[in-house]
VOGU-3710 file (C-alpha; in Angstrom, 3 decimals, decimal comma):
1> mnvatkikwf> -20,235/9,868/46,392  -17,741/9,674/43,533  -15,939/6,455/42,724  -12,535/7,549/44,074  -14,088/8,394/47,450  -15,981/5,104/47,443  -12,754/3,177/46,868  -11,084/5,005/49,756  -14,010/4,268/52,069  -13,986/0,641/51,006
11> flvfglvyfl> -10,317/0,176/51,857  -10,840/2,016/55,153  -13,614/-0,399/56,149  -11,658/-3,379/54,838  -8,541/-2,316/56,762  -10,566/-1,913/59,970  -12,128/-5,353/59,556  -8,756/-6,892/58,737  -7,212/-5,283/61,829  -9,989/-6,371/64,208
21> esiggfymts> -9,952/-9,900/62,774  -6,241/-10,235/63,474  -6,650/-9,497/67,191  -8,587/-12,624/68,151  -5,977/-15,322/67,525  -3,311/-13,757/69,708  -5,809/-12,776/72,400  -6,721/-16,456/72,703  -3,080/-17,152/73,553  -3,327/-14,908/76,627
31> avvfiekqfn> -6,728/-16,319/77,653  -6,168/-20,075/77,467  -4,367/-20,359/80,826  -7,345/-18,758/82,616  -9,835/-20,924/80,708  -7,963/-23,979/81,991  -8,189/-22,752/85,590  -11,833/-21,686/85,482  -13,180/-24,859/83,880  -10,526/-27,350/85,068
41> ipsrlsgtmv> -9,717/-28,290/81,482  -6,665/-30,562/81,249  -3,709/-29,249/79,289  -4,014/-31,939/76,635  -7,586/-30,801/75,901  -6,718/-27,108/75,964  -4,049/-27,718/73,326  -6,624/-29,455/71,146  -9,055/-26,622/71,827  -6,610/-23,947/70,677
51> sagdfayipv> -6,022/-25,890/67,434  -9,760/-26,026/66,669  -9,477/-23,000/64,401  -6,912/-24,805/62,262  -9,096/-27,933/62,135  -11,787/-25,862/60,405  -9,421/-23,637/58,437  -7,575/-26,460/56,683  -10,465/-28,159/54,798  -12,283/-24,896/53,992
61> iiftsyfggr> -9,557/-22,514/52,811  -9,015/-23,871/49,272  -12,718/-24,052/48,408  -13,371/-20,617/49,912  -10,599/-19,042/47,863  -11,709/-20,841/44,685  -15,464/-20,191/44,819  -15,237/-16,912/46,754  -12,889/-15,532/44,126  -15,616/-16,044/41,512
71> gnrakwigag> -18,193/-13,904/43,320  -18,456/-10,595/45,147  -15,359/-10,799/47,318  -16,504/-7,999/49,624  -19,600/-10,024/50,541  -17,506/-13,129/51,162  -15,055/-11,240/53,386  -17,901/-9,535/55,250  -19,668/-12,864/55,796  -16,454/-14,443/57,073
81> cilisianfl> -15,885/-11,657/59,581  -19,510/-11,888/60,744  -18,805/-15,569/61,481  -15,710/-14,533/63,464  -17,832/-12,077/65,450  -20,407/-14,774/66,236  -17,591/-17,123/67,283  -16,283/-14,523/69,757  -19,762/-14,183/71,287  -20,027/-17,972/71,599
91> isssnflfpr> -16,636/-18,296/73,317  -17,469/-15,479/75,736  -20,877/-16,955/76,641  -19,252/-20,056/78,162  -18,403/-17,900/81,203  -22,113/-17,280/81,862  -23,475/-20,716/80,967  -20,965/-22,644/83,099  -20,328/-20,645/86,321  -17,601/-21,820/88,698
101> aeyehnlmnv> -18,784/-23,183/92,059  -17,133/-21,755/95,169  -15,945/-24,016/98,002  -16,962/-23,042/101,534  -14,957/-24,054/104,608  -16,518/-26,329/107,208  -15,550/-24,882/110,594  -16,364/-28,195/112,267  -13,059/-29,490/110,879  -11,045/-26,641/112,414
111> saglsdrvdr> -9,458/-27,249/115,787  -10,070/-24,831/118,649  -6,346/-24,178/118,953  -6,063/-23,103/115,328  -9,147/-20,876/115,621  -7,739/-19,102/118,671  -4,338/-18,664/117,059  -5,819/-17,250/113,854  -8,025/-14,938/115,914  -5,002/-13,550/117,735
121> vvagelndtt> -3,017/-12,998/114,530  -5,918/-11,401/112,665  -6,922/-9,217/115,599  -3,369/-7,945/115,873  -3,277/-7,102/112,159  -6,620/-5,332/112,280  -5,550/-3,329/115,316  -2,339/-2,338/113,513  -4,412/-0,705/110,778  -6,438/1,459/113,193
131> selvpvprts> -5,551/4,177/115,630  -7,518/2,559/118,441  -6,056/-0,538/120,032  -9,443/-2,079/120,765  -9,958/-5,854/120,624  -11,832/-6,849/117,491  -14,735/-9,260/118,101  -14,539/-12,450/116,029  -17,579/-14,262/114,634  -17,933/-17,578/112,828
141> ltrandlkvl> -18,393/-15,757/109,522  -15,289/-13,594/109,862  -13,270/-16,546/111,144  -14,296/-18,619/108,107  -13,323/-15,760/105,815  -9,940/-15,425/107,536  -9,251/-19,127/107,106  -10,317/-18,935/103,466  -7,811/-16,125/102,884  -5,003/-18,079/104,543
151> talpyafcdm> -5,637/-21,253/102,554  -6,068/-19,370/99,260  -2,747/-17,551/99,485  -0,244/-18,381/96,724  2,335/-19,310/99,380  2,286/-21,579/102,428  3,554/-20,998/105,973  5,323/-23,446/108,218  2,082/-24,527/109,919  0,809/-28,100/109,905
161> einglrvgqs> -2,839/-27,231/110,643  -3,184/-24,427/108,085  -1,500/-26,544/105,431  -3,900/-29,361/106,291  -6,791/-26,969/105,665  -5,171/-25,987/102,366  -5,200/-29,625/101,276  -8,844/-29,906/102,345  -9,775/-26,797/100,381  -7,990/-28,099/97,303
171> qgecaanpps> -9,876/-31,381/97,529  -13,160/-29,527/98,065  -12,596/-27,364/95,000  -11,791/-30,428/92,935  -15,062/-32,044/94,077  -17,115/-28,865/93,526  -15,668/-28,248/90,054  -15,111/-31,583/88,322  -13,749/-31,529/84,775  -16,595/-30,684/82,381
181> lgpflmifgg> -16,797/-31,094/78,633  -19,556/-28,470/78,371  -17,378/-25,340/78,293  -14,727/-27,215/76,321  -17,204/-28,124/73,590  -18,655/-24,608/73,477  -15,262/-22,941/73,162  -14,112/-25,629/70,713  -17,199/-24,982/68,571  -16,617/-21,235/68,685
191> llilgvgrtm> -13,032/-21,676/67,535  -14,200/-23,967/64,715  -16,509/-21,210/63,459  -13,696/-18,703/63,875  -11,444/-20,916/61,742  -14,017/-20,977/58,935  -14,450/-17,208/59,070  -10,784/-16,335/58,941  -10,278/-18,196/55,645  -11,791/-15,286/53,721
201> pfslglplmd> -10,077/-11,965/54,603  -6,565/-13,033/53,590  -7,097/-15,278/50,567  -9,670/-12,944/48,982  -8,404/-9,632/50,342  -4,998/-9,616/48,638  -6,348/-10,246/45,107  -9,108/-7,704/45,767  -6,473/-5,129/46,616  -4,410/-6,172/43,605
211> dnvkkdnlpv> -7,381/-5,444/41,311  -7,982/-1,937/42,644  -4,497/-0,561/43,311  -1,951/0,640/40,812  0,875/-1,867/40,674  3,479/0,770/41,455  1,659/1,515/44,740  0,892/-2,109/45,587  3,858/-2,626/47,986  2,643/0,350/50,039
221> yfaimffakv> -0,858/-1,094/50,341  0,511/-4,534/51,143  2,706/-2,989/53,831  -0,296/-1,196/55,346  -2,260/-4,432/55,350  0,528/-6,455/56,944  1,133/-3,648/59,430  -2,524/-3,948/60,458  -2,047/-7,712/60,625  0,836/-7,409/63,079
231> lgpvvgllig> -0,667/-4,442/64,938  -3,640/-6,644/65,819  -1,535/-9,008/67,959  0,076/-6,003/69,666  -3,321/-4,625/70,626  -4,556/-8,101/71,569  -1,639/-8,688/73,929  -1,890/-5,225/75,504  -5,660/-5,438/76,004  -5,297/-8,981/77,302
241> gqlnkifynf> -2,702/-7,813/79,806  -5,080/-5,141/81,122  -8,177/-7,366/81,254  -6,223/-10,091/83,019  -5,743/-7,697/85,939  -9,523/-7,872/86,511  -10,896/-10,949/88,289  -13,186/-12,992/86,059  -16,310/-12,398/88,226  -15,257/-8,885/89,382
251> nppqgltpkd> -15,126/-10,127/93,004  -11,640/-11,469/93,803  -11,118/-13,396/97,050  -9,428/-11,386/99,771  -5,670/-11,686/99,563  -5,672/-12,874/95,944  -3,909/-10,566/93,465  -3,034/-10,690/89,734  0,495/-11,735/90,702  -0,748/-15,033/92,167
261> pmwigcwwlg> -0,870/-18,323/90,223  -4,487/-18,932/91,323  -5,715/-15,666/89,760  -8,305/-16,003/86,966  -8,388/-12,971/84,698  -11,438/-11,533/82,951  -10,641/-13,363/79,711  -14,254/-13,545/78,458  -14,665/-9,753/78,350  -12,073/-9,441/75,586
271> flifgtllff> -13,951/-11,832/73,292  -17,174/-9,913/73,968  -15,535/-6,575/73,120  -13,788/-7,828/69,969  -16,925/-9,562/68,713  -18,984/-6,395/69,117  -16,387/-4,150/67,466  -15,992/-6,526/64,508  -19,693/-7,124/63,862  -20,765/-3,682/62,619
281> psvllyffps> -17,995/-2,964/60,058  -18,377/-6,562/58,814  -22,070/-5,959/58,102  -21,161/-2,701/56,343  -18,602/-4,545/54,211  -21,138/-7,260/53,361  -23,600/-4,703/51,991  -20,995/-2,488/50,346  -22,363/-1,434/46,911  -20,539/-2,808/43,887
291> dsitakkedv> -20,270/-0,818/40,675  -18,144/-3,384/38,822  -18,974/-3,632/35,108  -19,109/-7,220/33,990  -17,526/-8,482/30,835  -20,945/-9,552/29,671  -22,062/-5,927/29,502  -18,945/-5,130/27,535  -19,817/-7,856/25,059  -23,347/-6,489/24,718
301> eleklngkng> -21,850/-3,063/24,095  -19,658/-4,468/21,322  -22,662/-6,167/19,775  -24,477/-2,857/19,724  -21,486/-1,144/18,152  -21,394/-3,870/15,487  -24,915/-2,966/14,528  -26,795/-5,980/15,880  -29,111/-3,728/17,864  -28,862/-0,697/15,685
311> dsspkkeelk> -26,884/1,415/18,151  -23,377/2,483/17,205  -22,693/5,091/19,914  -19,803/4,092/22,177  -20,491/4,059/25,921  -17,997/5,808/28,131  -16,705/3,730/31,052  -15,436/5,264/34,303  -13,138/4,155/37,100  -14,811/1,286/38,951
321> lnlydkhkkd> -14,471/-0,452/42,287  -13,771/-4,031/41,215  -15,278/-6,277/43,863  -15,398/-9,118/41,339  -12,238/-10,803/40,104  -11,791/-9,513/36,567  -9,520/-12,437/35,685  -11,961/-15,205/36,545  -13,303/-17,113/33,581  -16,975/-18,012/33,390
331> hghlsaseef> -17,330/-21,681/32,551  -21,079/-21,345/32,215  -23,471/-23,519/34,181  -21,335/-26,547/35,014  -22,376/-29,660/36,850  -20,777/-30,515/40,176  -18,448/-33,054/38,558  -17,409/-30,589/35,854  -16,824/-27,889/38,462  -14,671/-30,301/40,449
341> kaflstmwel> -12,663/-31,186/37,333  -12,095/-27,470/36,678  -10,911/-27,099/40,258  -8,482/-30,023/39,903  -7,206/-28,544/36,645  -6,485/-25,271/38,425  -4,625/-27,061/41,210  -2,568/-29,040/38,691  -1,504/-25,807/37,008  -0,354/-24,452/40,380
351> frvpiymgsv> 1,701/-27,572/41,083  3,561/-27,023/37,814  4,813/-23,542/38,830  8,275/-24,068/40,407  8,529/-20,555/41,882  5,161/-20,880/43,611  5,826/-24,366/45,001  9,279/-23,357/46,248  7,840/-20,295/47,995  5,105/-22,368/49,627
361> fgrildvlaf> 7,609/-24,947/50,895  9,765/-22,203/52,393  6,772/-20,621/54,106  5,820/-23,980/55,646  9,235/-24,245/57,284  9,229/-20,610/58,420  5,805/-20,892/60,060  6,692/-24,265/61,597  9,625/-22,569/63,288  7,917/-19,324/64,249
371> kgffvflsky> 4,342/-20,205/65,322  5,132/-22,523/68,221  8,206/-20,523/69,191  6,049/-17,404/69,560  3,247/-19,225/71,412  5,690/-20,279/74,149  7,839/-17,124/74,058  6,211/-15,520/77,127  6,678/-18,707/79,102  10,303/-18,974/77,971
381> lqlqfdmpqh> 11,089/-15,409/79,050  9,491/-15,884/82,456  11,472/-19,068/83,048  14,773/-17,891/81,620  14,938/-14,328/82,979  12,498/-14,440/85,938  10,392/-11,602/84,498  6,704/-10,918/85,375  4,133/-11,615/82,669  2,812/-8,052/82,388
391> kiqqyvalvg> 6,295/-6,756/81,551  6,894/-9,633/79,131  3,691/-8,870/77,218  4,709/-5,237/76,893  8,118/-6,163/75,500  6,718/-8,785/73,137  4,049/-6,405/71,853  6,016/-3,174/71,658  9,476/-4,496/70,773  9,147/-7,798/68,942
401> ivgfacgvac> 5,937/-7,301/66,961  6,512/-3,596/66,311  10,015/-4,465/65,095  8,435/-6,936/62,687  5,950/-4,289/61,515  8,749/-1,794/60,910  10,535/-4,460/58,886  7,429/-4,907/56,737  7,327/-1,157/56,106  11,041/-1,097/55,251
411> gsftmrkfrl> 10,644/-4,041/52,871  7,778/-2,259/51,146  9,842/0,921/50,767  12,757/-1,069/49,346  10,524/-2,767/46,786  8,998/0,546/45,725  12,261/2,511/45,719  14,526/0,028/43,943  11,788/-1,877/42,039  13,221/-5,290/42,839
421> dgrkaatwva> 12,090/-7,967/40,414  12,705/-11,663/39,963  16,010/-12,886/41,313  16,806/-9,639/43,127  13,633/-9,873/45,201  14,167/-13,592/45,859  17,767/-12,929/46,919  16,516/-10,188/49,247  14,130/-12,673/50,894  16,899/-15,264/51,311
431> acslfaacls> 19,331/-12,741/52,819  16,766/-11,529/55,361  15,939/-15,105/56,397  19,614/-15,999/56,787  20,280/-12,998/59,028  17,251/-13,793/61,231  18,433/-17,403/61,611  21,926/-16,295/62,674  20,456/-14,083/65,407  18,572/-17,086/66,762
441> fananvgckn> 21,846/-18,995/67,096  23,258/-15,985/68,970  20,358/-16,060/71,449  21,263/-19,642/72,364  24,107/-18,138/74,402  21,985/-15,511/76,196  20,814/-16,771/79,580  21,260/-16,215/83,317  21,152/-18,054/86,642  17,818/-17,425/88,352
451> vigkigqqgl> 15,874/-18,858/91,276  13,881/-21,358/89,173  17,124/-22,790/87,852  18,550/-23,042/91,385  15,494/-24,879/92,711  15,567/-27,199/89,714  19,171/-28,106/90,479  18,222/-28,701/94,137  15,482/-31,038/92,979  17,927/-33,041/90,891
461> rtnftfiscd> 20,032/-33,638/94,024  17,052/-34,660/96,207  14,987/-36,518/93,602  12,485/-33,648/93,847  11,406/-34,543/97,378  11,400/-30,967/98,615  11,327/-31,053/102,419  11,764/-28,437/105,109  14,449/-28,544/107,770  11,503/-28,467/110,223
471> nscgcdeapl> 9,447/-31,659/109,897  6,510/-30,072/111,752  5,736/-27,629/108,914  3,704/-29,995/106,709  5,037/-28,668/103,396  4,225/-31,698/101,223  1,382/-29,929/99,365  2,806/-26,397/99,546  2,611/-24,503/96,217  5,750/-23,350/94,443
481> ypvcdslgna> 6,595/-19,823/95,612  10,383/-19,353/95,418  12,004/-17,212/98,125  15,621/-16,546/99,078  17,451/-15,469/102,212  19,904/-12,582/102,412  22,769/-14,865/101,303  20,950/-15,908/98,111  19,993/-19,438/99,217  16,798/-20,471/97,396
491> fyspchagcp> 13,784/-22,257/98,928  10,817/-23,902/97,219  8,378/-21,888/99,386  8,250/-19,966/102,721  7,062/-23,206/104,287  10,249/-24,983/103,206  12,230/-22,071/104,661  10,532/-22,688/108,028  8,606/-19,384/108,130  5,712/-19,359/110,679
501> legklfnvyh> 2,441/-17,471/110,279  3,295/-15,232/113,215  6,569/-14,128/111,587  5,169/-12,487/108,439  5,989/-8,792/108,062  2,852/-7,804/106,128  -0,944/-7,861/106,431  -2,544/-10,473/104,181  -6,018/-9,174/105,088  -5,361/-5,688/103,724
511> qqeaasmtpv> -6,111/-6,081/100,009  -4,284/-2,963/98,805  -1,192/-3,690/100,869  -1,060/-7,340/99,807  -1,256/-6,358/96,144  1,300/-3,553/96,239  4,221/-5,087/98,117  6,430/-8,150/97,954  5,807/-10,404/100,991  8,657/-10,615/103,507
521> fancscadgd> 8,827/-13,546/105,929  10,764/-13,412/109,225  11,812/-15,910/111,899  12,435/-18,543/109,220  14,270/-21,389/110,947  15,896/-22,794/107,778  17,253/-19,471/106,481  20,785/-18,256/107,108  21,839/-14,766/108,113  18,989/-12,685/109,543
531> hvvsrenchn> 16,419/-15,500/109,070  14,370/-13,288/106,713  13,336/-14,503/103,252  11,689/-12,736/100,317  11,394/-13,001/96,555  13,312/-9,743/96,269  16,400/-11,516/97,596  16,235/-13,859/94,588  16,644/-11,125/91,991  19,762/-11,445/89,858
541> pdcdtkfsif> 20,735/-8,113/88,197  22,547/-10,058/85,487  19,162/-11,332/84,274  18,027/-7,776/83,483  21,095/-7,207/81,323  20,720/-10,533/79,531  17,006/-9,872/79,036  17,815/-6,597/77,245  20,400/-8,330/75,046  17,940/-11,094/74,191
551> fafqaigaff> 15,240/-8,648/73,147  17,690/-6,560/71,152  18,493/-9,679/69,111  14,790/-10,547/68,888  13,852/-7,071/67,666  16,586/-7,068/65,009  15,624/-10,577/63,906  11,946/-9,597/63,739  12,875/-6,529/61,687  14,762/-8,588/59,101
561> ggmavvpgml> 11,998/-11,192/59,059  9,455/-8,453/58,355  11,502/-7,058/55,468  10,987/-10,334/53,585  7,176/-10,352/53,873  6,138/-7,985/51,056  8,584/-9,270/48,396  7,774/-12,849/49,397  4,035/-12,286/48,969  4,524/-10,483/45,653
571> iilrsvkpeh> 6,580/-13,434/44,386  3,691/-15,786/45,198  1,092/-13,512/43,560  3,096/-12,846/40,389  4,323/-16,407/39,898  0,821/-17,679/39,025  -1,763/-16,667/36,449  -3,960/-13,716/37,481  -7,095/-15,883/37,557  -5,346/-18,276/39,977
581> rsvslgfngf> -4,318/-15,709/42,591  -7,107/-16,382/45,082  -6,812/-20,153/44,895  -3,005/-19,921/45,073  -3,263/-17,992/48,333  -5,904/-20,432/49,516  -3,709/-23,440/48,784  -0,806/-21,665/50,454  -2,937/-21,167/53,564  -4,098/-24,795/53,410
591> vvslfatlps> -0,679/-26,439/53,326  0,852/-23,938/55,769  -1,945/-24,613/58,263  -1,805/-28,380/57,736  1,955/-28,838/57,940  3,026/-25,814/60,031  0,375/-23,885/61,975  -1,406/-26,987/63,270  1,586/-29,115/64,358  3,907/-26,267/65,376
601> pvfwgkiydm> 2,504/-25,663/68,912  2,478/-29,415/69,537  6,036/-29,729/68,233  7,350/-26,880/70,389  5,327/-28,043/73,389  7,089/-31,388/73,115  10,449/-29,585/73,072  9,540/-27,846/76,329  8,282/-31,081/77,891  11,592/-32,774/77,070
611> sclhwprfcg> 13,347/-30,189/79,275  10,911/-30,548/82,202  12,311/-31,691/85,554  9,242/-31,759/87,807  5,538/-32,418/87,114  3,232/-31,619/90,090  0,000/-33,521/90,747  -3,387/-32,223/91,889  -6,918/-33,539/92,420  -5,622/-37,038/93,020
621> drtgacqlyd> -3,796/-38,433/90,019  -4,192/-35,483/87,630  -0,912/-34,054/86,338  -0,468/-30,300/86,284  1,731/-28,067/84,185  5,488/-28,451/84,429  6,965/-26,313/87,227  10,723/-26,764/86,953  12,880/-26,942/83,824  16,491/-27,542/82,947
631> ldelrvrthl> 16,903/-23,962/81,738  20,281/-24,374/80,051  19,053/-27,348/78,058  15,814/-25,560/77,184  17,612/-22,425/75,995  20,112/-24,211/73,753  17,608/-26,697/72,362  14,992/-24,038/71,588  17,220/-21,665/69,648  19,258/-24,299/67,846
641> iygsiriisl> 16,115/-25,997/66,555  14,550/-22,682/65,529  17,679/-21,511/63,722  18,201/-24,896/62,047  14,687/-24,927/60,596  15,210/-21,427/59,214  18,518/-22,512/57,645  16,804/-25,487/55,985  14,176/-23,118/54,562  17,004/-21,324/52,739
651> lsdiwviywa> 17,113/-24,279/50,335  13,684/-23,270/49,065  14,866/-19,660/48,746  17,774/-20,823/46,586  15,297/-22,813/44,477  13,159/-19,687/43,978  16,228/-17,600/43,094  17,117/-20,120/40,380  13,649/-20,042/38,777  12,812/-16,350/39,347
661> kglklmddtv> 14,778/-14,996/36,395  12,561/-12,630/34,402  9,714/-12,614/36,954  8,122/-9,141/36,960  6,763/-7,922/40,301  6,383/-4,151/39,869  5,244/-3,611/36,249  2,080/-1,543/35,951  1,986/-0,523/32,303  3,606/-1,683/29,129
671> kedesdsads> 5,343/0,460/26,602  3,255/2,947/24,673  4,115/1,356/21,345  2,745/-1,959/22,582  -0,506/-0,259/23,557  -0,700/1,448/20,189  -0,043/-1,781/18,340  -2,709/-3,456/20,421  -5,198/-0,790/19,369  -4,327/-1,411/15,699
681> rpgldeaerk> -4,191/-5,178/15,904  -6,010/-7,028/13,108  -9,464/-8,405/13,702  -10,944/-5,267/15,289  -13,305/-3,090/13,314  -13,505/0,660/13,758  -16,264/0,545/16,368  -14,380/-1,912/18,594  -11,226/0,187/18,251  -13,165/3,222/19,478
691> vsivrkhsrk> -14,282/1,316/22,553  -10,685/0,304/23,263  -9,477/3,908/22,977  -12,335/5,233/25,108  -11,611/2,666/27,837  -7,922/3,461/27,890  -8,408/7,205/28,286  -11,622/7,397/30,332  -10,384/5,606/33,457  -7,208/4,918/35,327
701> ptlpeaeiia> -6,057/1,350/34,597  -5,909/-1,008/37,523  -4,158/-3,797/35,639  -1,180/-4,009/33,319  -2,387/-2,964/29,864  -1,410/-6,321/28,400  -3,751/-8,036/30,875  -6,611/-5,707/29,890  -6,043/-6,471/26,200  -6,039/-10,198/26,880
711> feeeghnrtl> -9,181/-9,782/28,943  -10,958/-8,006/26,073  -9,798/-10,608/23,550  -11,229/-13,463/25,567  -14,534/-11,630/26,088  -15,467/-13,944/28,938  -18,150/-13,237/31,555  -17,537/-12,706/35,240  -19,395/-14,902/37,692  -21,815/-12,860/39,835
//
């Protein structure tokens, strides 16, 4: 295999690993709600659990980028992705090591009247599904199953006895599945390992690409890499949406469908699949052969040419795959204290670069605004526009993230076409950020009146004591399942609308029918008009229009945000010395994770909690997730805060524009006369000059020629 083919294969494997690695973080976002339900993990612990990756990432990233940049970076990246694969296996295994106990009904607590009434209703439904009107015999087993279906439904009827059984089942499930730290600790540990592993692909991958790609083509490669980085979340969300339609143990209770709040999706299967897919290319990357020629060999060659070993024949050097950082200086065998002093010296040099520090500060603010906003975006859309989650995930994946990816590609094309350098590139970044912030302010005015908002306003008037007009319904513990009558009046649940079990117009015992249709409830005593209620009556067509407008703004904003990615990253890479690239990216990842990625979900979660109107309780005194929000307050507060943070980040962009004069981002070669003068510079004898000429013409340069000359002058060794 020739070297050019080897380089192509390397970047193919690296791109695949980078893509698969990027899936996991966003897939966890879609899985956490089901992990909470399966293991009864409180929300405060699940939030800590999700942040476990950042807890490990923050203290490791700088040291990984510093020491990893001095060795074989392909091995470091491969080892990191193997750790990510192991972490996925560990997270998935919690499903098998901590199975969920099922609660069984005790028929001794069921009155004879309720049993007879349920028998009549069920027998009628079963007879309706057959051509023979033959009475269906009822046994204790089938009766228990029927009662289990009724009490597990996501909605409640106006029936005191059935609702009493629902309360009993809820208490039984709480007793059978007490909160356990076992699965929490296992998943937390897996995410810690995942956080350590993901420090390596980004901080070492960009400099590795920079060493092996012609500078004129670098924006294209960066765009491909960032496209893979944003395509991963798209695939993660789409796969998560499909796996969440499968029940976690492949045996869903009768009457329970993916539309119901009690549904637990097959979240663990995604981690198992991603871990398996990532493991094999990571091992291949770890053992990828390196043909990098070290500077030490070059020095030995010069010694031979000088006659020390009696050999004056120059050795031809070919194009190489540089897995080692050619800019790293070898400090020899240093003690731990000396190595630490060298590390501190490197960090001090970074702090003295105004362009780099300004770019890092701006990225902190951008990520602080975006990370938490994106984590809660699906929840926001469901609340604000009354849209189902599967449709939301499709829009977020295919519109928002793809729009961002297209922006990255457009930004790369702009950099390559117009060769933006210094202040022009920094101004481009600032303009894109400003436009994205303005679109966020525009979205603060895009909202609609939906059923959740109506029920929230009802709760404000009644101090959230939702009661039915029929006191015999027993709706105190009824779950939230909004329905409306034909006149648009909203009710907390069918129970609050006074809908009896006998009045339902569907068969809850027919799994396919229950999953494919929207339940319709008749004979509802509290409803006006025809006394029929359904969720379909709650649909507001204006919400569909506003939803489209919102996503149009989001897609445009994501596009402009993506256009700033490639020039922004090039500014960071080119603002520091070549030997400091890995550690500069590592420090960037450290401070962004510490001050943005880690606190952002907590910060945005607090914003949502401030707009909450009603907190339900379950299992005694345990508080559940917020059910009702002040939607107008939430909409305005969310977008104003997001846009304001982005506006503040413009101050750092202005700082970078001021200092970026003369910063070169796209230079690949220097003028020919400079190269010629370098070849004739004093201090080189004829043999050394031959080596310089042979090197220049025997391989395609991967660095600016001035950097190669400086590298040869220093004659330092690369750390293996």
